[in-house]
C-alpha positions, -999 to 999 in steps of 0.1 A, spaced: -390 -38 168 -360 -62 172 -364 -67 209 -392 -84 226 -412 -65 252 -411 -92 277 -396 -125 288 -412 -155 304 -388 -177 324 -401 -212 334 -379 -229 360 -381 -264 374 -362 -270 406 -357 -307 414 -346 -325 446 -352 -295 469 -348 -299 506 -380 -304 526 -383 -275 550 -372 -249 524 -402 -259 502 -428 -270 527 -430 -240 549 -451 -211 535 -433 -186 558 -398 -198 545 -411 -197 509 -422 -161 513 -389 -152 529 -370 -169 502 -389 -151 475 -386 -117 493 -348 -122 496 -345 -132 459 -365 -100 449 -343 -79 472 -311 -94 457 -325 -86 422 -333 -50 434 -370 -54 428 -399 -40 448 -428 -63 456 -463 -47 457 -481 -78 469 -474 -115 479 -502 -140 483 -500 -176 494 -524 -205 491 -518 -238 510 -534 -269 497 -531 -306 507 -501 -314 484 -492 -280 470 -483 -245 481 -488 -216 456 -471 -183 461 -476 -153 439 -456 -120 440 -467 -90 420 -447 -59 410 -451 -34 383 -447 -51 349 -435 -82 366 -448 -113 385 -434 -145 400 -455 -176 407 -442 -205 427 -459 -239 428 -442 -261 454 -448 -298 459 -431 -307 492 -436 -344 490 -419 -345 456 -391 -320 465 -402 -301 434 -408 -264 427 -421 -249 395 -415 -212 391 -429 -188 364 -411 -154 362 -428 -130 338 -413 -96 331 -427 -71 307 -400 -44 306 -368 -65 304 -352 -48 333 -356 -76 358 -325 -98 362 -345 -131 360 -314 -153 360 -303 -136 393 -337 -145 408 -333 -181 395 -298 -184 412 -311 -170 445 -341 -194 445 -319 -223 437 -297 -215 467 -327 -210 489 -344 -243 479 -311 -263 479 -321 -277 445 -300 -305 431 -311 -299 395 -325 -269 377 -341 -268 343 -349 -233 328 -369 -224 297 -370 -189 284 -397 -175 261 -396 -141 245 -430 -124 248 -445 -97 225 -417 -101 200 -434 -82 171 -403 -82 149 -396 -119 148 -412 -140 121 -402 -174 136 -424 -194 158 -422 -188 195 -398 -216 205 -384 -218 240 -347 -220 248 -338 -245 274 -309 -247 298 -303 -274 324 -277 -274 352 -268 -301 375 -250 -300 409 -218 -321 414 -239 -347 432 -263 -349 403 -234 -354 379 -220 -382 401 -254 -399 402 -258 -396 364 -223 -410 358 -230 -438 382 -261 -448 364 -243 -446 330 -215 -468 343 -240 -493 356 -258 -494 323 -226 -498 304 -215 -526 327 -247 -544 321 -243 -541 283 -207 -553 285 -217 -582 307 -245 -594 283 -222 -588 252 -194 -607 269 -217 -636 277 -228 -638 241 -191 -636 228 -181 -663 253 -209 -686 242 -200 -681 205 -163 -689 212 -173 -720 231 -196 -731 203 -168 -726 177 -143 -746 198 -168 -775 201 -172 -775 163 -134 -777 158 -130 -807 181 
Protein backbone atom coordinates (compact mmCIF):
# COMPACT_ATOMS: atom_id res chain seq x y z
CA UNK A 1 0.00 0.00 0.00
CA UNK A 2 1.45 3.31 -1.01
CA UNK A 3 -1.26 5.46 0.52
CA UNK A 4 -1.98 5.85 4.19
CA UNK A 5 -5.43 4.92 5.40
CA UNK A 6 -5.83 8.06 7.43
CA UNK A 7 -4.52 11.46 8.27
CA UNK A 8 -4.27 13.26 11.58
CA UNK A 9 -4.16 17.04 11.31
CA UNK A 10 -3.13 18.94 14.45
CA UNK A 11 -3.85 22.67 14.30
CA UNK A 12 -2.92 25.49 16.68
CA UNK A 13 -4.87 28.74 16.33
CA UNK A 14 -3.25 31.71 18.08
CA UNK A 15 -4.58 35.18 19.00
CA UNK A 16 -8.23 34.24 18.48
CA UNK A 17 -10.95 36.76 19.25
CA UNK A 18 -12.62 36.38 22.66
CA UNK A 19 -16.30 35.71 21.97
CA UNK A 20 -15.58 33.34 19.06
CA UNK A 21 -13.67 30.96 21.38
CA UNK A 22 -15.35 31.59 24.73
CA UNK A 23 -18.97 30.79 23.87
CA UNK A 24 -19.84 27.07 23.68
CA UNK A 25 -22.81 27.89 21.43
CA UNK A 26 -20.66 29.89 18.98
CA UNK A 27 -18.04 27.14 19.00
CA UNK A 28 -20.67 24.52 18.12
CA UNK A 29 -22.04 26.75 15.36
CA UNK A 30 -18.54 27.38 13.99
CA UNK A 31 -17.75 23.67 13.91
CA UNK A 32 -21.12 22.81 12.34
CA UNK A 33 -20.57 25.47 9.65
CA UNK A 34 -17.05 24.20 8.94
CA UNK A 35 -18.36 20.64 8.60
CA UNK A 36 -21.12 21.86 6.30
CA UNK A 37 -18.61 23.75 4.12
CA UNK A 38 -16.53 20.55 3.92
CA UNK A 39 -19.68 18.61 2.98
CA UNK A 40 -19.46 16.35 6.04
CA UNK A 41 -22.32 15.00 8.13
CA UNK A 42 -21.96 15.09 11.92
CA UNK A 43 -23.44 12.20 13.89
CA UNK A 44 -22.84 13.71 17.33
CA UNK A 45 -21.40 16.83 18.97
CA UNK A 46 -20.59 16.98 22.66
CA UNK A 47 -19.31 19.89 24.69
CA UNK A 48 -17.68 20.10 28.10
CA UNK A 49 -17.11 23.46 29.79
CA UNK A 50 -14.46 23.72 32.48
CA UNK A 51 -13.02 26.68 34.40
CA UNK A 52 -10.32 27.58 31.86
CA UNK A 53 -11.08 25.30 28.92
CA UNK A 54 -13.92 24.31 26.60
CA UNK A 55 -13.71 20.94 24.86
CA UNK A 56 -15.86 20.17 21.85
CA UNK A 57 -15.94 16.82 20.07
CA UNK A 58 -17.70 16.09 16.77
CA UNK A 59 -18.01 12.51 15.57
CA UNK A 60 -18.83 11.28 12.07
CA UNK A 61 -18.21 7.98 10.26
CA UNK A 62 -14.42 7.40 9.95
CA UNK A 63 -13.80 10.93 11.15
CA UNK A 64 -13.68 13.09 14.28
CA UNK A 65 -12.79 16.63 15.28
CA UNK A 66 -11.76 17.65 18.77
CA UNK A 67 -11.43 21.32 19.80
CA UNK A 68 -9.75 22.46 23.00
CA UNK A 69 -10.26 26.19 23.51
CA UNK A 70 -8.52 28.33 26.11
CA UNK A 71 -10.42 31.65 25.98
CA UNK A 72 -8.12 33.52 28.36
CA UNK A 73 -5.15 32.71 26.13
CA UNK A 74 -6.99 33.26 22.83
CA UNK A 75 -5.78 29.80 21.82
CA UNK A 76 -7.54 26.84 20.20
CA UNK A 77 -6.02 23.39 19.64
CA UNK A 78 -7.82 21.26 17.05
CA UNK A 79 -7.33 17.59 16.20
CA UNK A 80 -8.87 16.40 12.94
CA UNK A 81 -8.62 12.68 12.36
CA UNK A 82 -9.90 11.08 9.17
CA UNK A 83 -9.64 7.42 8.36
CA UNK A 84 -10.78 7.30 4.74
CA UNK A 85 -8.94 10.30 3.20
CA UNK A 86 -12.13 11.79 1.80
CA UNK A 87 -12.48 14.68 4.23
CA UNK A 88 -11.01 17.99 3.04
CA UNK A 89 -9.22 18.72 6.34
CA UNK A 90 -7.52 21.85 5.01
CA UNK A 91 -10.92 23.27 4.07
CA UNK A 92 -12.06 22.67 7.66
CA UNK A 93 -8.91 24.40 8.91
CA UNK A 94 -9.52 27.48 6.74
CA UNK A 95 -13.13 27.74 7.85
CA UNK A 96 -12.21 27.42 11.54
CA UNK A 97 -9.47 30.05 11.13
CA UNK A 98 -12.06 32.41 9.69
CA UNK A 99 -14.55 31.64 12.47
CA UNK A 100 -12.01 32.15 15.28
CA UNK A 101 -10.41 35.23 13.63
CA UNK A 102 -7.03 33.62 14.34
CA UNK A 103 -3.95 35.74 13.76
CA UNK A 104 -1.53 32.80 13.43
CA UNK A 105 -2.11 29.17 12.48
CA UNK A 106 0.31 26.28 12.85
CA UNK A 107 -0.68 22.95 11.30
CA UNK A 108 1.01 19.56 11.60
CA UNK A 109 -0.08 16.62 9.45
CA UNK A 110 0.63 12.99 10.27
CA UNK A 111 -0.18 10.05 8.00
CA UNK A 112 -1.86 7.24 9.91
CA UNK A 113 -1.88 3.52 9.03
CA UNK A 114 0.81 3.97 6.38
CA UNK A 115 1.73 0.30 5.97
CA UNK A 116 3.87 0.84 2.87
CA UNK A 117 6.24 3.40 4.34
CA UNK A 118 9.43 2.29 6.04
CA UNK A 119 10.36 5.71 7.35
CA UNK A 120 9.47 6.85 10.82
CA UNK A 121 6.21 8.71 11.30
CA UNK A 122 7.39 12.31 11.06
CA UNK A 123 4.94 15.19 10.96
CA UNK A 124 4.93 17.84 8.27
CA UNK A 125 4.46 21.34 9.64
CA UNK A 126 3.02 24.39 7.99
CA UNK A 127 2.66 27.81 9.59
CA UNK A 128 0.81 30.82 8.26
CA UNK A 129 0.71 34.35 9.54
CA UNK A 130 -1.77 37.13 8.92
CA UNK A 131 -0.59 40.49 7.62
CA UNK A 132 -0.70 41.89 11.16
CA UNK A 133 1.39 38.97 12.41
CA UNK A 134 4.00 39.65 9.72
CA UNK A 135 4.08 43.34 10.65
CA UNK A 136 4.58 42.47 14.33
CA UNK A 137 7.33 39.97 13.53
CA UNK A 138 9.10 42.51 11.27
CA UNK A 139 8.78 45.22 13.94
CA UNK A 140 10.41 42.93 16.52
CA UNK A 141 13.21 41.99 14.10
CA UNK A 142 13.89 45.66 13.31
CA UNK A 143 13.98 46.52 17.00
CA UNK A 144 16.43 43.66 17.69
CA UNK A 145 18.63 44.71 14.76
CA UNK A 146 18.57 48.33 15.97
CA UNK A 147 19.67 47.24 19.44
CA UNK A 148 22.54 45.18 17.96
CA UNK A 149 23.63 48.08 15.74
CA UNK A 150 23.50 50.48 18.66
CA UNK A 151 25.69 48.27 20.87
CA UNK A 152 28.08 47.56 17.98
CA UNK A 153 28.21 51.27 17.10
CA UNK A 154 29.04 52.13 20.70
CA UNK A 155 31.89 49.61 20.72
CA UNK A 156 33.26 50.95 17.43
CA UNK A 157 33.02 54.56 18.66
CA UNK A 158 34.90 53.66 21.86
CA UNK A 159 37.61 51.84 19.87
CA UNK A 160 38.08 54.81 17.51
CA UNK A 161 38.23 57.21 20.47
CA UNK A 162 40.83 55.01 22.15
CA UNK A 163 42.95 54.90 18.97
CA UNK A 164 42.77 58.70 18.58
CA UNK A 165 43.92 59.18 22.18
CA UNK A 166 46.92 56.88 21.58
CA UNK A 167 47.93 58.88 18.47
CA UNK A 168 47.92 62.18 20.34
